[in-house]
C-alpha positions in Angstrom: 0.2 -0.1 0.0 2.5 2.3 0.7 4.6 1.7 -2.4 1.4 2.3 -4.4 1.2 5.9 -2.7 4.6 6.5 -3.4 4.3 5.6 -6.9 1.2 7.7 -7.5 3.0 10.8 -5.4 5.6 10.3 -8.1 3.6 10.2 -11.1 1.4 13.1 -9.9 4.5 15.1 -8.4 8.0 13.6 -9.2 9.7 16.8 -7.8 7.8 16.3 -4.3 8.9 12.8 -3.9 12.7 13.4 -4.9 12.8 16.1 -2.2 11.4 13.9 0.6 14.1 11.3 -0.4 16.9 13.9 0.1 15.4 15.2 3.2 15.6 11.6 4.4 18.8 11.1 3.2 20.0 14.4 4.7 18.8 13.6 8.0 19.9 9.8 7.9 23.8 11.1 7.2 23.7 13.7 10.1 22.4 10.9 12.5 25.3 8.4 11.3 27.8 11.2 11.6 26.7 12.3 15.2 26.5 8.5 16.2 30.1 7.8 14.7 31.6 10.9 16.5 30.1 9.7 19.8 30.9 6.0 19.5 34.4 6.8 18.4 35.1 9.4 21.3 33.4 7.4 24.2 35.3 4.1 23.0 38.9 5.6 22.8 37.8 7.8 26.1 36.1 5.5 28.5 39.0 3.0 28.6 41.5 5.9 29.7 39.6 7.0 32.6 41.1 6.5 35.7 41.3 8.1 39.3 44.5 9.9 38.7 42.7 12.2 36.1 40.6 13.6 39.0 43.0 14.4 41.3 42.9 17.8 42.8 46.3 18.6 41.8 47.9 18.6 38.2 51.3 16.8 37.7 53.0 15.9 34.6 52.7 12.3 35.7 48.8 12.4 36.5 47.6 14.9 33.8 44.6 15.6 36.4 41.6 17.3 34.3 40.1 18.2 38.0 41.5 21.5 37.8 40.7 22.1 34.4 37.2 21.1 35.0 36.2 23.7 37.9 38.1 26.2 35.7 35.7 25.7 32.9 32.9 26.2 34.9 33.9 29.2 36.6 34.5 30.7 32.9 31.3 29.7 31.7 29.2 31.2 34.7 31.3 34.3 34.6 31.0 34.8 30.7 26.9 34.4 31.1 26.8 36.7 34.1 28.2 39.1 31.7 26.9 38.5 28.4 23.6 37.4 29.6 22.3 40.6 30.9 23.5 42.6 28.3 22.2 40.4 25.2 18.9 40.0 27.0 18.4 43.6 27.8 19.7 44.6 24.2 17.0 42.3 22.6 14.2 43.7 24.8 15.2 47.4 23.6 15.1 46.2 20.2 11.8 44.6 20.0 9.9 46.7 22.4 11.1 49.8 22.8 12.9 50.7 19.3 10.7 52.6 17.0 9.8 50.4 14.0 12.1 51.1 10.7 14.7 52.9 13.1 17.8 52.5 11.5 19.9 51.9 14.7 18.0 48.4 15.0 18.9 47.4 11.3 22.7 48.1 12.0 22.7 46.3 15.2 21.2 43.7 13.9 23.7 43.2 10.7 26.2 44.0 13.2 25.4 41.2 15.7 25.1 38.5 12.6 28.3 39.8 11.3 30.2 39.0 14.7 28.5 35.5 14.8 30.4 34.5 12.0 33.9 35.8 12.9 36.6 33.3 13.7 37.3 32.8 17.3 41.1 33.2 17.1 40.2 37.0 16.3 38.4 37.6 19.4 41.3 36.1 21.2 43.6 38.7 19.5 41.1 41.6 20.5 40.9 40.2 24.1 44.9 39.8 24.4 45.2 43.3 23.1 42.5 45.2 25.2 41.7 43.0 28.4 45.3 41.8 28.8 47.7 44.4 27.3 45.7 47.8 27.8 43.6 47.0 30.7 46.6 45.3 32.5 44.6 42.2 33.1 47.0 39.7 32.0 46.8 36.4 31.1 43.3 35.7 33.5 40.0 34.1 34.0 38.6 37.6 33.8 40.3 38.5 30.4 39.2 35.2 29.2 35.6 35.6 30.4 35.3 39.1 29.0 36.6 37.8 25.7 33.9 35.1 25.6 31.3 37.2 26.7 31.9 39.2 23.8 31.9 36.4 21.4 28.6 35.1 22.4 26.9 38.0 23.2 25.5 38.7 19.4 23.9 34.8 19.7 22.1 35.3 23.3 20.9 38.8 21.8 19.7 37.2 18.5 17.8 34.1 20.1 16.3 36.3 22.8 15.4 39.1 20.0 13.4 35.8 17.9 12.1 34.5 21.1 10.4 38.0 21.9 9.2 38.3 18.6 7.5 35.1 18.8 5.3 36.0 21.7 1.8 36.9 20.4 0.6 40.5 20.3 -2.6 39.4 21.7 -0.6 39.2 25.1 0.8 42.3 25.2 -2.8 44.2 24.0 -4.2 41.8 26.7 -1.9 43.4 29.1 -2.5 46.9 28.4 -6.4 46.3 28.2 -5.9 45.3 32.1 -4.0 48.6 33.1 -0.6 47.5 32.9 2.4 49.8 31.9 5.0 48.9 29.5 7.5 47.5 31.8 4.9 45.2 33.6 3.8 44.0 30.1 7.4 43.2 29.2 8.8 41.7 32.5 5.4 40.1 33.7 3.9 38.9 30.4 6.4 38.9 27.4 9.4 37.9 29.1 8.2 34.9 30.9 6.6 33.6 27.6 9.8 33.7 25.8 12.1 32.1 28.5 12.0 28.8 26.4 13.5 30.2 23.4 15.9 32.6 25.7 17.3 29.6 27.4 17.9 28.2 24.1 20.3 30.8 23.2 22.1 30.4 26.4 22.5 26.9 25.8 24.1 27.8 22.3 26.2 30.3 23.8 27.4 27.8 26.6 28.5 25.1 24.3 30.7 27.5 22.3 32.2 28.8 25.6 32.8 25.4 26.9 34.4 24.3 23.5 36.4 27.3 23.1 40.0 27.0 22.9 41.9 29.6 20.5 40.5 32.6 22.1 41.3 31.1 25.6 45.0 30.3 24.9 45.8 34.1 24.1 43.5 35.5 27.1 43.6 33.1 30.1 46.5 31.1 29.4 47.0 27.5 30.3 48.2 27.3 34.0 47.1 23.9 35.0 45.5 24.9 38.6 42.3 26.0 39.9 42.0 29.9 39.5 42.3 31.3 43.3 40.6 34.7 41.6 39.4 36.4 38.7 43.0 37.5 37.7 44.4 34.0 38.0 45.8 32.2 35.0 43.6 29.2 34.1 43.3 26.2 31.7 39.6 25.2 31.0 38.7 21.6 29.5 38.9 22.3 25.7 42.4 24.1 26.1 43.5 21.0 28.5 42.5 18.5 25.8 44.1 20.4 23.1 47.7 20.6 25.0 47.7 17.1 25.8 46.8 16.3 22.2 49.5 18.6 21.0 52.3 17.0 22.9 51.8 13.8 21.8 52.6 12.0 25.1 49.3 12.0 26.5 47.0 11.1 23.7 44.7 8.7 25.7 44.3 11.3 28.7 42.8 13.8 25.9 40.5 11.5 24.9 39.0 10.8 28.6 38.8 14.5 28.5 36.8 14.7 25.8 34.4 12.3 27.4 34.1 14.1 30.4 33.7 17.4 28.3 31.0 15.6 25.8 29.2 14.8 29.4 29.7 18.0 30.8 27.9 19.8 27.8 25.2 17.2 28.1 24.5 17.8 31.5 23.9 21.7 30.9 21.5 20.9 28.0 19.4 18.7 30.2 19.6 21.0 33.3 18.5 24.0 30.8 15.9 22.2 29.1 14.5 21.0 32.6 14.5 24.9 33.7 12.9 25.9 30.6 10.0 23.3 30.9 9.6 24.3 34.7 9.0 27.9 33.9 6.9 27.4 30.7 4.7 25.2 33.1 4.6 28.1 35.9 4.0 30.7 33.5 1.0 28.6 31.8 -0.3 27.9 35.4 -0.4 31.7 36.2 -2.1 32.8 33.4 
C-alpha cells in the first residue's frame, strides 16, 4: 500500500518525492555522523578514565583534568553573567522599545550577525590587546571571560530577539487592556513567555564557551591549577585537551578529557531544558 502511494505521488508530483528522499537522506547522514563521533569518542576515552585524572593537583604524571573542570565551570558562569543580561536587555530594547523602521536597529542586527561569523582566534587577539595588554589584566580568568562574553553576546541577543518576536501580540494587547504599563507588560507577560527561546540561546552560548580553545589560549593562558581569583591564569577543559593532544605524549588522557567534556555539555543542556520546561509550566499555570 505504501509503495503504491509513493508511485502515485511520483507520477503526480515527481519533484516532491525526490525532495522527500533527499530530506530523509540528509537526516540519515547527519544521524550517522553524530553517532560515529559519539561512539568513537566514548570508545577511545572511557577505557582511559582513571582516578588519577580526577586528582585535585595536576602533575606531569597524572595529567589531572579536575582543575580544568573547575576552571571551565568558573569561566562559563562568569561569561554568562557578563553576556546574559547585556544580550537580553539589548534584545528587549530592539523588540519592545525601538521604533519601527529605526535605522539603528537594522545596523545592530547586521552587526550582530556579522560578529557571529568571526573566527574565534580574532576574538582572542582582540581580547589579548584590549583586556590583557591595555587594561593590564594579563592572562587571567577575567580576560578570558570578557573575551568569551563578547563572542557569545550576538548569539544571546539574536535568539532572545527572535523569542520575543514569537510572543503573540495579543499577550501585549491583553496586558495593556488590563491597565498594565509597558515595563510591567514586558517583564511580567512577554519575558516569561519567551523564556524557552531565551534559554535555547543561553545553551548555544554555553556550548561555544565550553568548547572554545583559540580565544582562551591568548587571554586566559594554560596554567593547570584551579583559579584562586579572577586574575589567575587558568586552563579550561578544551585547552587542557588541546595541549595534551598537541604534546603527543598523553593522547589517551586527551580522549578521556573529551568524554568528560561531552558529558559536561550534555548535563548543562539537560539542566537548561528542565529549567525551561519548569518555567514554561509555571507561566501557563499563572495564566
